N, C-alpha and C positions, 0 to 999 in steps of 0.2 A: 834596470826592470820598471815600468810604465807603471808613471802615476796619472791622476786624473783631477783633472781640476776643473771650475769651471767656466763654463761660456761667460763670456764678457755682454754686460746687460741684461742675465736673466741667472738663475738659479740651480738651472739643468746641469748637470753633471759630462762631463767629457772628457775619451780616452783623447791622449797626445796621440797616441801612434796612428790610430786612424780618424779623427775628428773629427768621430760621428759623438751621437750623445750615447751618454752606458744607461744601462737597461735600469730599469729602479725596482729595487724585490717586491713583492708585489703583500699586500696588507696580508696579517693573522684572521685564522677566520677561526671564528667564534665556537665554542659550543652550544648545540642547543637543544635547552631542556626540553625529556620527548613530552608532549601531553597528548591528550584520551582521542585523538585520532591518528596519532602513530601506528599504525598495522602490527607494528614489532607487539608492543604492549599487550594490543587486542588480542593479536592471536596469541601472549602467555597466559590473558587468562581463562581466554578458552582452553589452552591445552588444559591451566588446573581444575578449572571449574569441573571437565571432561574424563578430566583423571578422582576427581571424587566424588563422582555420579559413581563411575566406574566401579572404585572398592566399594559403594554401599551399597552394589546391586548383587557383588561380586558376596560377600556377609550375607545379604538377604536371602540366595540363593542358596549357602548352605546351609542354610539355620532352619531347619525341616521341627522345631521344637513345636510343642504343645500345649495349652493349658489345662492341665486335671490336678482335680479334687484326690487332695492325700485328706488321712486322717488326723486331725493335730493334736489331738491323746490319745489312749487305750481306752476301745470299742469297745465293746459287749454283742452279745447278740441278744435282742431286743429292743437297743438303742432308739429313742427317733431321732435320723438324721437332721440337724440344720443345718447351718451357714457358721453357727458359732464352735460346732464338733472339725471344721474343713477349714485345709489354706488351700491356697490353688499353684501349682508348681508347675514348672516348666521343660516336661521330656521329649525328647525322642523317643518315643513310639512305633513309627511307621503305623503297619496294618494293624498291629497291632492295640492301638487308639480306640478302638472302638469299641472295646471291649473294659474300657475304665470310663467314671463320666466324667465327661468332657466340664470344663471351671467355661464355659462357651456359651452354654445356654444354664438356664434356669432352675436349681435345685429343684427337686419336683417334691412334689406336699404328700403328707401323708403313707410317708413309707419309713420302713425300722429296718436294721440290719440284722438278717437271720443266719447272720457267722462271726464270729470276733474279726477285728481289725488292727490291727497293732500302728502305735505312734510315728508315723512317718509314712506307716503302707501308701501306698497309692486306694482308689476305691474301686475296688471290680463293680461293674456295672449290678453283676450276676446278688452280689451281699447286700445287695437291696428290695425288698418283697414292701408288700403294701402295709399297713398294719394289720397285725391282727386282733381282726373284729372278736378272739373267747377270749384272747383277754391272759392267753398264755402264755409260764412263768421259764425261762432259761435253765433246766437243771444239768449237773453235767455229773456222768457216773463214769464208770471204771472198772472194765469186766474185765476175767484175765483169759478168755477165751479170742480165737480166730470166731470174726466177724465174718455171714457169711454175704453169697457176692449181688447180690439187689442189698444190703447193707447202705447207704450211699446217705449222701448230701441232699434233702430235699425230697428222701424217701419218709416213711413211716414202718413205727417199730412197736413193737410187741417190751415190755422187762414184768422180768419174772425175777426171784430172788425162792434160797431156799434155804428151809431152815430148819432146823435142830442134827442138822445132818454129823456123821462121823466118820474117823477111820475105821471106830469099831462094829461100827453098825449104821445098816443100808436107814434103818428107818427116821423120818423127818418128813419138811410138808414144799410141797413146794407152791408158789403164791404169785397173777400178776399184781401186779403194781403199778403201773401205768400199760392204757390203750391203743393204740395208733398216734403215739408221739414221733410228733418230727424229730427229724437229723438234720443238722443243723450245721455244727461240724464234726470232725472226724483225725484223729493223732495219735497217735505214738506215749503212749507215757514215759518217764525212765527214770532209771532206780539213783543216789547216789553217785554210783561209780562210775554211770551213761550208758550202761543197757539197756537195752529195754522190760519191764517187768507186767504189761497188757497195753490194753488201747481207751482213751476217752473218749469217750461219748459225750458230747453234746447236745441236749430233745428240749423240745416244746414241749412243757405238760400240760393236761389239762390242770385248772389249779385244786379244782375236790383233792391232785393224787397226789402233791408235793409233799403233806404229811406222811403220810406212811413211807414213798420211796424217799424221803433227807432220813428218817425213824430207821430202813435199810443198812443204807446208806452209811448213816450214826453209827449204828450194831457191827457196820465190819460184816453183816450178811456179802455170802455170794451174790452175782444179782448175770442176771444175762440177758442181753438184750438179741432178737426174733424177728428178722420183720414176719407184719403186720399180718393176721390170714390171709384180708382182700387181697392184696399180691404176692406172695406165695414165695419161694424160693429161689 
């Protein structure tokens, strides 16, 4: 087995078999810390930023919700609409958004509801009208007959009452209680068993006609709602 020895007068290793100098081991290379100038580090940062921006853009593209107003409590017909009555909600309405009151614009002034709005219901633009200069009052009447086709929300009707009629005789009196009352809402009324028991019509009535109309309702008189004469059937 060959052994290495030191050459005379020096410190270099010699190989006895060859007489030459043996190769010395190269010094170990130290790992250098990465710096901001390291292209690999810069590339990693760029990739992270691109990923975050891509996720943000993707979420934004999928979020098509718009802010609209909703009733913060139950609102009845004739209620002036103010910011304290509403809250802002973000919903996806797409093409239907134009039918609701946008929260991106200021609330219209001097408007009131022309039909009831339930708590949490989105506020339809069609439910708002100018404040009634005649100061009409909202009255709800229930009728037991089918309404004419022209009796619709926004149209005017006459309210009639029948007095003194019975099953034994046809004698009685019919009188008009409210003329040209505006219809603000129509809905079917239900009995305790869930079956339809009539039609409820909400009206805006002249203040002078309210007492007689309420007296007829309280007395259980049969009420009839007909289209106003000026509109026909």
